[in-house]
C-alpha positions as a Markdown table, in Angstrom:
| # | Residue | x | y | z |
|---|---|---|---|---|
| 1 | Met | -17.7 | 4.9 | 6.3 |
| 2 | His | -15.7 | 5.6 | 3.1 |
| 3 | Thr | -17.3 | 7.0 | 0.1 |
| 4 | Asp | -17.2 | 5.0 | -3.1 |
| 5 | Lys | -14.5 | 7.2 | -4.6 |
| 6 | Glu | -12.3 | 7.0 | -1.5 |
| 7 | Lys | -12.8 | 3.3 | -1.4 |
| 8 | Ser | -11.7 | 2.9 | -5.0 |
| 9 | Lys | -8.6 | 5.0 | -4.4 |
| 10 | Leu | -7.7 | 3.0 | -1.3 |
| 11 | Leu | -8.2 | -0.3 | -3.1 |
| 12 | Ala | -6.1 | 0.8 | -6.0 |
| 13 | Arg | -3.3 | 1.8 | -3.6 |
| 14 | Val | -3.5 | -1.5 | -1.7 |
| 15 | Arg | -3.3 | -3.4 | -5.0 |
| 16 | Arg | -0.3 | -1.3 | -6.1 |
| 17 | Ile | 1.5 | -2.0 | -2.8 |
| 18 | Lys | 0.6 | -5.7 | -3.1 |
| 19 | Gly | 2.1 | -5.9 | -6.5 |
| 20 | Gln | 5.3 | -4.2 | -5.3 |
| 21 | Val | 5.7 | -6.6 | -2.4 |
| 22 | Glu | 5.0 | -9.6 | -4.7 |
| 23 | Ala | 7.8 | -8.3 | -7.0 |
| 24 | Leu | 10.1 | -8.1 | -4.1 |
| 25 | Glu | 9.2 | -11.6 | -3.0 |
| 26 | Arg | 10.0 | -12.9 | -6.5 |
| 27 | Ala | 13.3 | -11.1 | -6.6 |
| 28 | Leu | 14.3 | -12.5 | -3.3 |
| 29 | Glu | 13.3 | -16.0 | -4.3 |
| 30 | Ser | 15.3 | -15.8 | -7.5 |
| 31 | Glu | 18.3 | -14.3 | -5.6 |
| 32 | Ser | 18.4 | -11.2 | -7.7 |
| 33 | Glu | 21.1 | -8.6 | -7.4 |
| 34 | Ser | 21.0 | -6.7 | -4.1 |
| 35 | Glu | 20.7 | -3.4 | -6.0 |
| 36 | Lys | 17.5 | -4.5 | -7.6 |
| 37 | Ile | 16.1 | -5.7 | -4.3 |
| 38 | Met | 17.0 | -2.5 | -2.6 |
| 39 | His | 15.2 | -0.6 | -5.4 |
| 40 | Leu | 12.1 | -2.7 | -4.9 |
| 41 | Ile | 12.2 | -2.2 | -1.1 |
| 42 | Ala | 12.5 | 1.6 | -1.6 |
| 43 | Ala | 9.5 | 1.6 | -4.0 |
| 44 | Ala | 7.3 | -0.4 | -1.6 |
| 45 | Arg | 8.3 | 1.8 | 1.3 |
| 46 | Gly | 7.5 | 4.9 | -0.7 |
| 47 | Ser | 4.1 | 3.6 | -1.6 |
| 48 | Ile | 3.3 | 2.6 | 2.0 |
| 49 | Ser | 4.4 | 6.0 | 3.4 |
| 50 | Gly | 2.8 | 8.1 | 0.6 |
């Protein structure tokens, strides 16, 4: 079982990753420049790996 502090940190991280993936989805839907999309992918991957 996670402690409350660990749970809070994990939830914050999951929410941050969720926000990054949603930003990526919006960029893809609006057909943004590939440079921006690649930047968003790198940010999301960094958060997931970190």
